[in-house]
C-alpha positions in Angstrom: -0.1 0.0 0.3 1.7 3.5 -0.9 2.1 6.4 1.3 -0.5 8.5 -0.7 -3.1 5.4 -0.3 -2.5 5.2 3.1 -2.9 9.3 3.5 -6.7 8.9 1.7 -7.9 6.1 3.8 -6.4 7.9 7.5 -8.2 11.3 6.0 -11.4 9.1 4.8 -11.3 7.7 8.1 -11.5 10.8 9.9 -14.0 12.2 7.7 -16.8 9.5 8.4 -15.6 9.6 12.2 -15.0 13.6 13.1 -17.6 14.8 10.5 -17.5 18.0 7.8 -15.9 21.0 9.4 -16.9 24.5 8.9 -16.8 27.9 9.9 -18.4 29.3 13.0 -18.8 33.0 12.2 -18.7 35.4 14.7 -19.7 39.5 14.4 -16.6 40.4 15.1 -15.4 39.3 11.9 -13.8 36.1 13.0 -14.9 32.7 13.1 -14.2 29.2 14.8 -13.3 25.5 12.6 -16.2 23.6 14.4 -17.6 20.0 13.6 -21.5 20.8 15.4 -22.7 23.6 17.0 -26.0 23.6 19.5 -27.7 27.2 21.0 -29.0 26.4 24.4 -30.4 29.9 25.4 -28.0 32.8 25.2 -25.3 30.7 24.8 -24.0 28.5 21.7 -22.2 25.1 22.2 -19.7 24.1 19.4 -16.8 21.2 19.1 -13.9 22.7 18.2 -12.1 21.2 15.6 -8.8 23.4 16.6 -9.0 22.2 19.9 -10.4 19.0 19.8 -13.2 19.7 22.8 -16.3 21.4 23.0 -16.7 25.0 24.2 -19.3 27.3 24.3 -19.5 31.7 24.0 -22.7 34.0 24.2 -24.9 33.5 21.3 -25.5 37.7 21.0 -21.1 37.3 19.9 -22.3 34.7 16.8 -23.5 35.6 13.4 -25.7 32.7 13.3 -27.3 33.9 10.1 -24.2 34.1 7.8 -22.5 30.9 9.4 -25.9 29.0 8.1 -26.3 31.2 5.2 -22.7 29.2 4.0 -23.6 26.0 5.0 -26.0 25.6 2.5 -24.8 27.4 0.2 -21.5 24.5 0.7 -24.3 21.9 1.0 -25.8 22.8 -2.6 -22.8 22.5 -4.3 -21.7 19.3 -2.6 -25.0 18.0 -3.8 -24.3 19.9 -7.1 -20.7 17.8 -7.6 -22.9 14.6 -6.0 -25.1 14.5 -9.3 -22.5 15.7 -11.8 -20.4 12.5 -10.5 -23.4 10.1 -10.7 -24.3 11.3 -13.9 -21.1 11.2 -15.7 -20.7 7.4 -13.9 -23.6 7.0 -15.4 -22.6 8.1 -19.0 -20.1 6.0 -18.4 -21.5 2.4 -17.8 -23.4 4.1 -20.6 -21.1 4.7 -23.0 -19.2 1.0 -21.9 -22.9 -0.7 -22.5 -22.7 1.1 -26.0 -19.4 -0.6 -27.0 -20.1 -3.6 -26.2 -23.2 -3.8 -28.2 -21.5 -3.5 -31.2 -20.3 -6.5 -32.6 -16.2 -7.3 -33.1 -16.3 -7.6 -36.9 -16.0 -4.4 -39.5 -18.2 -3.3 -40.5 -21.4 -0.2 -40.6 -24.1 -0.7 -38.0 -27.2 1.1 -37.3 -29.5 0.7 -34.0 -33.5 0.5 -34.6 -35.4 0.4 -31.4 -32.2 0.3 -28.9 -31.0 -3.0 -31.5 -28.3 -3.3 -33.8 -28.4 -3.7 -37.1 -25.6 -5.1 -39.3 -26.0 -2.0 -42.2 -25.6 -4.7 -45.5 -22.1 -3.6 -47.5 -22.9 -3.2 -51.5 -20.8 -4.5 -54.3 -19.9 -1.8 -56.5 -18.6 -1.3 -60.3 -16.4 1.0 -61.2 -17.4 1.8 -64.9 -14.6 3.3 -68.0 -15.2 3.3 -71.7 -12.5 -0.1 -71.5 -14.6 -2.1 -68.9 -16.7 -2.7 -66.2 -15.4 -4.1 -62.7 -17.8 -5.7 -59.9 -15.9 -4.9 -56.4 -16.5 -6.6 -53.2 -13.6 -6.4 -50.8 -11.5 -3.5 -50.2 -8.6 -3.5 -52.7 -7.0 -1.1 -55.0 -9.2 -1.0 -58.5 -6.5 -0.9 -61.2 -7.2 2.0 -63.2 -6.2 3.7 -66.5 -5.9 6.9 -67.7 -9.4 9.0 -68.4 -12.4 9.1 -66.3 -14.4 6.4 -64.3 -17.8 6.0 -62.8 -17.9 4.2 -60.0 -21.9 2.9 -58.9 -23.9 0.8 -57.0 -26.6 -1.7 -59.0 -30.1 -0.2 -58.4 -32.1 3.2 -58.4 -32.8 2.4 -54.1 -31.2 1.0 -51.0 -33.1 -1.6 -49.4 -31.9 -0.5 -45.8 -34.1 2.8 -44.7 -33.7 4.8 -42.1 -35.8 7.5 -40.9 -34.3 9.5 -39.1 -32.6 13.1 -40.1 -29.4 13.2 -38.5 -28.7 8.9 -38.3 -26.2 7.5 -35.8 -23.9 4.6 -37.8 -21.5 2.9 -35.6 -17.9 2.0 -37.9 -15.8 -0.7 -37.0 -12.4 -0.3 -38.7 -10.4 -3.3 -40.1 -7.8 -0.9 -40.6 -7.2 2.6 -39.7 -9.0 4.1 -42.6 -10.9 7.7 -43.5 -14.6 7.3 -43.6 -17.3 9.2 -43.9 -21.2 9.9 -45.6 -21.8 10.8 -49.1 -25.3 11.2 -51.1 -25.2 8.8 -53.9 -27.3 10.3 -57.6 -29.7 7.8 -58.6 -29.3 7.4 -62.7 -31.2 5.2 -65.1 -30.8 1.9 -62.9 -27.6 2.4 -60.4 -26.6 4.8 -58.0 -23.6 6.9 -58.7 -20.9 6.9 -55.6 -18.1 9.0 -57.3 -16.7 9.8 -60.8 -12.8 9.1 -60.7 -10.1 11.5 -63.1 -7.5 9.6 -64.0 -4.2 12.2 -64.9 -1.5 10.5 -66.3 0.8 13.4 -66.8 0.5 14.7 -63.3 0.2 11.4 -62.1 -3.0 12.1 -59.9 -6.1 10.4 -59.4 -9.1 13.2 -58.7 -12.5 11.5 -57.0 -15.4 13.6 -56.9 -17.7 12.5 -54.3 -20.4 14.5 -52.9 -19.6 14.2 -48.9 -21.5 15.0 -46.0 -20.1 17.6 -43.1 -20.2 14.5 -40.7 -19.4 14.1 -36.8 -16.9 12.0 -35.6 -16.7 10.1 -31.7 -13.8 7.5 -31.6 -15.6 5.4 -28.8 -13.0 3.0 -28.5 -9.7 2.1 -30.5 -11.3 1.0 -34.6 -14.5 2.4 -33.4 -16.6 5.0 -34.3 -20.2 6.6 -34.1 -20.7 9.1 -37.0 -23.3 11.4 -37.7 -24.4 14.3 -40.0 -24.0 17.6 -38.9 -27.3 18.8 -40.7 -30.9 16.7 -40.7 -30.5 14.7 -44.4 -32.3 15.4 -47.2 -34.5 12.3 -48.6 -32.8 10.3 -50.7 -30.1 8.5 -51.3 -26.8 8.1 -49.7 -24.0 5.8 -48.4 -21.6 5.2 -45.5 -18.0 4.8 -46.7 -14.9 3.4 -46.2 -11.4 5.0 -48.2 -7.6 5.1 -48.9 -6.4 8.2 -50.1 -3.0 6.2 -50.7 -2.2 8.5 -53.1 -1.3 6.4 -56.3 -2.5 7.5 -59.6 -3.7 4.4 -60.8 -5.9 2.7 -58.5 -8.7 3.5 -55.8 -9.6 1.6 -52.4 -13.5 2.1 -51.4 -16.2 0.2 -49.3 -19.9 1.2 -49.6 -22.9 0.7 -47.1 -25.9 2.2 -49.2 -28.8 3.5 -47.3 -31.8 5.5 -48.2 -33.6 8.3 -46.2 -37.3 8.9 -46.1 -38.7 11.2 -43.3 -41.0 9.3 -41.3 -43.9 11.5 -41.3 -44.3 10.5 -45.2 
């Protein structure tokens, strides 16, 4: 047992044994440090913590109003601190339960009626003038100079949320960037992003409609992400992507969802 811990235990035992010390104010501006006091007729009887014994003095010399007002203020502060500590402890317990409810498998998750649901991951295609390639893992997609479009088959997502500012949980397999993007429906697919490959500058420019979001790290590799502003009804995707700086490939994962207002 460390010296610091021994001292803390001693102070705690002393506090429990002797009770709270407060100031018994006098009308001449002085005070006594006391543990308790009693008004008995024209006398005030008090236990002095400085001298460790009971003493008494005329009540006319004691400022009882100031003494009780300060004790009341101090009691209110102690109660406020206790409530704040209780709320903080409760919040920590809630956070631990929240973290424990998220599956360990990497992916995007959404809470519905206090139940965690996995958001289905979408297979996307990279369309260029030369070919159409189906992708289902976060791995480099070789590209050739020119333009390409990343699309998801179908004009609507089967995963629908009705909250305008939905909370998503993101458990990453490795540290990558992530966020929420708005998808653009077009014929029988939804556009995730457009990519331009500039061979001379050796640069890949990825153009996506990324939504401004708040992000909170709940645990290593586990994040909560939600929009800064209410979403407009439409098609969206939670994405994980790597800006690897290479001019000839992209890395991307998409979990698609649709926002529909609950009032409609």
